[in-house]
C-alpha distance (Angstrom), angle and dihedral (degrees) to the residues before:
residue distance angle dihedral
X1 . . .
X2 3.81 . .
X3 3.78 120.3 .
X4 3.78 116.6 -112.0
X5 3.80 115.2 -128.6
X6 3.81 132.0 175.0
X7 3.79 134.0 -173.4
X8 3.81 111.8 -153.8
X9 3.79 122.8 -173.3
X10 3.78 121.5 -159.6
X11 3.79 88.7 26.0
X12 3.79 98.8 150.5
X13 3.82 95.7 81.1
X14 3.77 145.4 -3.2
X15 3.78 124.0 7.8
X16 3.81 93.5 -7.9
X17 3.79 91.5 55.1
X18 3.79 93.0 47.0
X19 3.80 92.3 48.8
X20 3.80 89.4 50.6
X21 3.82 90.8 48.5
X22 3.81 91.5 51.6
X23 3.80 90.4 49.4
X24 3.82 91.3 48.2
X25 3.80 91.5 51.6
X26 3.81 88.9 49.7
X27 3.81 91.0 55.8
X28 3.79 101.4 -101.1
X29 3.79 122.9 149.7
X30 3.80 106.7 -129.2
X31 3.76 140.0 -144.6
X32 3.79 105.5 -168.6
X33 3.79 125.3 -169.1
X34 3.80 132.3 -173.0
X35 3.78 139.2 145.8
X36 3.80 93.1 -134.8
X37 3.82 123.7 98.7
X38 3.81 88.6 -130.9
X39 3.82 89.5 74.5
X40 3.83 87.9 94.3
X41 3.80 91.1 58.3
X42 3.80 90.6 46.5
X43 3.81 90.6 49.8
X44 3.81 91.2 53.5
X45 3.80 92.3 47.3
X46 3.81 92.5 47.9
X47 3.81 91.7 47.8
X48 3.80 88.4 55.7
X49 3.82 87.9 56.0
X50 3.79 90.2 56.7
X51 3.79 103.6 -93.2
């Protein structure tokens, strides 16, 4: 089976974060990008979802 991988830009807040969260819950490995300092918080939250 192929690995699932997603690249999400603007993933620190808003739509980008919610898209990344949906992908994490669906078992995707993520590469998240944002120019906000809150990206570290988002990364921790998404890791807890399984990303």
